[in-house]
N, C-alpha and C positions, 0 to 999 in steps of 0.2 A: 448632477446633484443627487445625493443619496437621501432618501426619505427615511428619517428616523422617528422614534416615538416623540422626541421633543419637537421636531418640525410639525408632526401631526397635531400636537397640543397647541403649538403656536397658531397653526391654521384654524383650529377650532375656535380659539380665542378671537381671531380676526373676523371669522365669518359667521359665527353663531351669536345671536342676540336673544336674550330672554326678556319676555314681556313682564313689566313690573306689576305687582299685585294691586297696589293702591295708586290712584291717580293724584298727582300734585297739580297745583294751579297752572304751572307752566306747560304741563303736558297737553292741556286743551288747546294751547296756541301753537306749540311746536311738537309735532308727532315724533321727532327723533328722541325726545326725552322720555318717550313711552317705553323704551327698551334699555336694558343695562347689559354691560359686558360681562361675560363669564370670568370668574377668577381662574387663575392658573391651576389651583388645586382642583376645582370642579371640572375643568377641562381635562386634566390628567385622569380624574376618576372616570369620566365618560369614555376616554380612549381605552383605559384599562378594562372597563366593563365590556366594551365591544370586543376586545381581544379575548377576554375570558369566555364570552358566549361562543365565539368562533372556536376556541380550543375545546370546549366541552362538546360541541357538535362534532368536531373532527374525531375526538376521542371515542365517541359512541358510534363512529362509522358513517355518520351522515355527511352529505355534501353541503358546502356553504356557498351560496350563490349571491353575488353582488351584481345587480342589474347594471349594465353598461360598462362593467369592469371585467367580470369573468367568474369562474367557479373553482373552488378548491375541492378536490376529490380524494378520498382515501382508497388506495389500491392495495391489494394483497399480493405479496410475492412469496411463492413457494420456496422451500429449502432447495438449495442446488449445490452442485459441486463447483468449487472455485480453486484458485491457486494463489499462494503467497508470492508476490512479484519478486521479493528479495531472494528467497531460497528456491522457488519453483515447486515447493511442497504442495501437494494436493490437500485441500481442506473442504469441509462441508459448511456452507453458509446457512444460518438459521432462517426460517421463514419469518417474514415481518410485514408490517403495514407501512406504507409510505404515502406522503401527501404530494399530489401533483396539482398543477394549476392549468386551467384551460381558459384562454383569453376569449372575451366576447367578440363577436363580429364588429361591433361598433368601435371597440378599442383597437382592434386590428386595423380597421380602416383609418382611424386617426393616426396610428403609429406609421402606417405605410403611405400616408398622404405626402405627395411631393410638392415642394414649393411652399 
């Protein structure tokens, strides 16, 4: 299964509950009425804002660490000599920054668990 933005939004809708501001009569008897489900629009806004925060941090060169998942690092690559695979012509590749991901030990352990 590929995790897409829409699957993340669906997961947020299923797992996140927002506490109601005002209590109704039934909420005193049934605690499950104390919470309401997020709308699809609000869940999409939350996922978008999370990605925006991560993008801004990476653009400024900071690392983004998600406990229990891993961290995203920005690495600098110097300009170097390369070759066009089609023609064999030698070219200079510009310096650039790239994003890499390092998996947390907890996630590695879960992935490599057998059985």
